[in-house]
C-alpha positions in Angstrom: 112.4 121.4 102.7 114.2 124.5 101.4 117.5 123.2 102.5 117.1 120.2 100.2 116.2 122.0 96.9 116.6 118.8 94.7 114.6 116.6 96.9 110.8 116.4 96.8 110.2 114.0 99.7 112.0 111.7 102.1 109.8 108.8 103.2 110.7 106.4 106.1 108.1 103.6 105.7 106.5 102.1 108.8 107.3 98.5 109.8 104.5 96.0 109.9 104.9 92.6 111.5 103.0 89.9 109.6 103.7 87.2 112.2 106.5 84.7 112.9 109.0 87.6 112.9 108.4 88.4 109.2 108.3 92.2 108.7 107.6 94.5 105.8 108.3 98.2 105.1 105.8 99.8 102.7 107.3 103.0 101.1 104.6 103.4 98.4 101.9 104.4 98.4 102.5 107.1 101.0 100.5 110.1 102.2 103.4 112.1 100.8 103.6 110.4 97.4 101.4 107.8 95.9 103.5 106.9 92.9 107.0 107.3 91.3 106.6 107.0 87.6 104.3 104.0 87.0 105.3 102.4 90.3 102.4 102.5 92.8 103.6 100.0 95.5 107.0 99.3 97.0 107.5 96.8 99.9 110.7 95.7 101.5 110.2 92.1 102.7 112.4 91.1 105.6 115.2 90.5 106.3 113.9 87.5 108.2 115.2 84.1 109.1 112.8 81.2 109.3 113.4 78.2 111.6 113.1 74.6 110.2 109.5 74.0 109.4 108.6 77.7 109.1 108.1 79.8 106.0 106.1 82.3 104.0 102.5 81.5 103.3 100.7 84.2 101.4 97.4 82.4 100.3 95.9 83.0 96.9 94.7 86.5 96.3 93.7 88.6 93.3 95.1 91.5 91.3 93.9 93.7 88.5 95.4 96.6 86.5 99.0 96.2 87.5 102.2 94.1 87.2 103.9 92.6 90.2 107.7 92.6 90.3 109.4 90.3 92.8 113.2 90.5 93.4 115.1 88.8 96.1 118.4 89.4 97.9 118.2 86.2 99.9 116.1 83.1 100.1 113.4 81.7 97.8 109.7 82.1 97.2 107.5 79.7 95.3 105.1 81.5 93.0 101.9 79.8 91.8 99.2 81.6 89.8 95.8 81.0 88.1 97.5 80.6 84.7 99.1 77.4 86.0 102.6 79.0 86.5 104.8 77.4 89.2 108.0 79.2 89.6 110.6 79.4 92.4 112.3 82.8 92.5 115.8 83.1 93.8 118.2 86.0 94.4 119.0 88.1 91.3 116.1 86.7 89.2 113.0 88.6 88.3 109.3 87.5 88.4 107.1 89.8 86.4 103.4 89.0 86.6 100.9 91.0 84.6 97.5 91.0 86.3 95.6 93.0 83.6 92.0 92.0 83.6 92.5 89.7 86.6 94.9 87.0 88.0 95.2 85.1 91.3 98.5 84.0 92.8 100.1 82.6 96.0 103.5 83.2 97.4 104.9 80.5 99.7 108.1 78.9 100.9 108.5 75.6 99.1 108.7 72.3 100.9 112.4 71.7 100.5 113.4 75.2 101.7 110.8 75.0 104.5 112.2 71.8 105.8 115.7 73.4 106.4 114.6 77.0 107.2 116.7 80.0 106.2 116.6 83.7 105.2 114.1 85.7 103.2 114.8 89.2 102.1 113.7 91.2 99.0 111.6 93.8 97.4 108.1 93.5 95.9 106.7 96.3 93.7 103.6 96.9 91.7 103.8 98.7 88.4 100.5 100.3 87.3 99.5 99.5 83.7 98.7 102.3 81.2 95.0 102.9 80.8 94.8 101.2 77.4 96.4 98.1 78.9 94.6 97.8 82.2 92.4 95.1 80.9 95.0 93.2 79.0 95.2 89.4 79.3 97.1 88.2 82.4 100.6 86.9 81.8 103.6 85.7 83.8 107.3 85.8 82.9 110.4 84.7 84.8 113.9 86.0 84.1 116.9 84.2 85.6 119.7 86.2 87.2 122.1 85.5 84.2 119.7 87.3 81.8 119.5 90.5 83.8 121.9 93.2 82.4 124.7 94.6 84.6 126.2 98.0 84.2 129.6 98.3 85.6 131.3 101.5 86.7 134.1 102.7 89.0 133.1 101.1 92.4 129.6 100.3 91.3 127.4 97.6 89.8 123.9 98.3 88.6 121.6 95.3 87.8 118.8 96.6 85.5 115.8 94.7 86.8 113.2 96.4 84.5 113.1 99.3 82.0 116.0 101.2 80.5 118.8 103.5 81.5 122.2 104.6 80.1 121.6 102.8 76.8 120.8 99.4 78.4 117.5 97.7 78.5 116.2 94.8 80.7 114.5 91.8 79.0 111.6 92.1 81.5 108.4 93.0 79.4 107.6 96.5 80.6 104.8 98.5 78.8 105.6 102.1 79.9 108.6 104.3 80.5 110.4 103.2 83.6 113.7 102.2 85.2 114.1 99.9 88.2 117.6 98.7 89.3 119.6 97.2 92.1 122.7 99.4 92.6 125.6 98.4 94.7 128.3 100.9 95.6 131.7 100.6 97.3 132.7 103.1 99.9 133.2 106.5 98.2 131.8 105.4 94.9 129.6 107.9 93.0 126.5 107.4 90.9 125.0 110.0 88.6 121.3 109.3 88.2 120.5 110.2 84.5 117.7 112.7 83.9 116.1 110.6 81.2 113.1 109.8 83.4 110.8 112.5 84.7 110.3 111.1 88.2 113.2 109.4 90.0 113.9 108.0 93.5 116.3 105.9 95.4 115.5 103.4 98.2 118.4 102.7 100.6 118.5 99.0 101.3 121.8 99.2 103.3 124.5 101.7 104.0 124.1 105.4 103.5 124.6 108.0 100.9 125.0 111.8 100.5 123.6 113.7 97.5 125.6 116.5 95.9 124.3 119.9 97.0 122.1 118.5 99.8 122.7 118.5 103.5 123.1 115.3 105.5 123.1 111.6 104.8 120.3 109.3 103.9 120.3 105.8 105.4 118.7 102.4 105.5 115.0 102.1 104.6 114.6 105.7 103.4 112.9 106.4 100.1 114.3 109.7 98.7 112.2 111.2 95.9 113.9 113.8 93.6 112.5 116.8 91.9 112.0 116.5 88.2 115.1 117.7 86.2 117.4 117.8 89.2 121.0 116.8 88.7 121.5 113.9 91.1 124.9 112.6 92.1 124.9 110.0 94.9 128.0 109.2 97.0 128.2 106.0 99.1 129.4 106.2 102.7 130.5 102.6 103.3 129.4 99.7 101.2 125.9 100.7 100.1 123.0 99.1 98.3 120.2 101.1 96.6 117.1 100.4 94.5 116.8 103.1 91.8 113.3 103.9 90.6 112.0 106.2 87.9 109.6 106.7 85.0 107.1 108.9 83.2 104.0 109.6 85.4 100.6 108.7 83.9 98.3 111.6 83.0 95.3 109.8 84.7 94.9 109.3 88.4 95.3 105.7 89.7 93.0 104.3 92.5 94.1 101.5 94.7 92.1 99.2 96.9 93.7 96.2 98.6 95.3 94.3 95.7 93.5 96.2 93.0 94.7 99.2 90.9 92.7 101.0 88.3 92.0 104.4 86.7 88.3 103.7 87.3 86.8 103.6 90.8 83.9 101.6 89.3 86.3 98.9 88.1 87.6 98.6 91.7 84.1 98.0 92.9 83.6 95.3 90.2 86.8 93.6 91.3 85.7 93.6 94.9 82.4 92.0 94.0 84.1 89.5 91.7 86.5 88.3 94.4 83.8 88.3 97.1 81.6 86.1 94.9 84.5 83.9 93.8 84.4 84.8 90.1 88.2 85.0 89.7 90.0 81.9 88.4 91.5 79.5 90.9 95.2 78.7 91.4 95.6 75.0 90.4 96.3 72.8 93.4 95.3 75.5 96.0 92.1 75.6 98.0 92.9 78.4 100.5 92.3 82.1 99.7 92.5 85.5 101.4 89.0 87.0 101.9 88.3 90.5 100.8 89.3 92.5 103.9 87.0 95.1 105.7 87.1 98.5 104.2 89.5 100.2 106.7 92.0 97.4 106.3 92.0 97.1 102.6 94.3 100.0 101.9 97.2 98.5 103.9 96.8 94.8 103.6 99.9 92.9 102.4 100.7 92.0 99.7 
């Protein structure tokens, strides 16, 4: 990519249909790049519209060694977990669930929303935990829209979902260097992506952008990963929405199997055995669960 000296990779994630017209795009992990900073998983959910009586039904499933971050543009998801948390998430709010040594959760459309039907559109990410905290106690926190900081600029608004940038910090309880934000730009607006984080990327939710010194435009559903230290100035072409991602990479490799992340392959094997033998805690009020998938499917199974 010699004509794009400041860009390391451009990833166009494949579309997977999970049934009932609900589709996801998985940008991370990719064969080109497994992580950006501590972020090891990046899924765009939807956009989808459910008819009356339809909805999302992700049965209880386990996680270790990571934190899940759920952020919606449209619709609502009802989160339940093995800690007893029951929390609907709506647009602009943030659900941060620390799996640590092990947690189980479900993600469904609640009864009231299911009865009427409606849209669902958002992003779910996984943030790998530092090695010293991989076995921390599981936890869950919810942050309403009104508590998420907004940074205003000429023709732009940045909602700081997690981490820190430009002197602002989100209340979401991160445990490593990172930035994760929802950036909306008017036509012609420019955003200078600070170089305070070693690894940085943008994901184009809608619209398109050009990048100073680079050829061409980057459009919907492209994950653009920048070279460390590059000066990045993004210009919107039409109203545009981006997710900005960045952080310090970990010194140790991370392994991923299905819903499990760890710096130790042996720990993944233990988690597989624990789930297969039903040693994880249950989600109160739930009796269903997603079985451990066969080996070839485990690396791509959602969520």
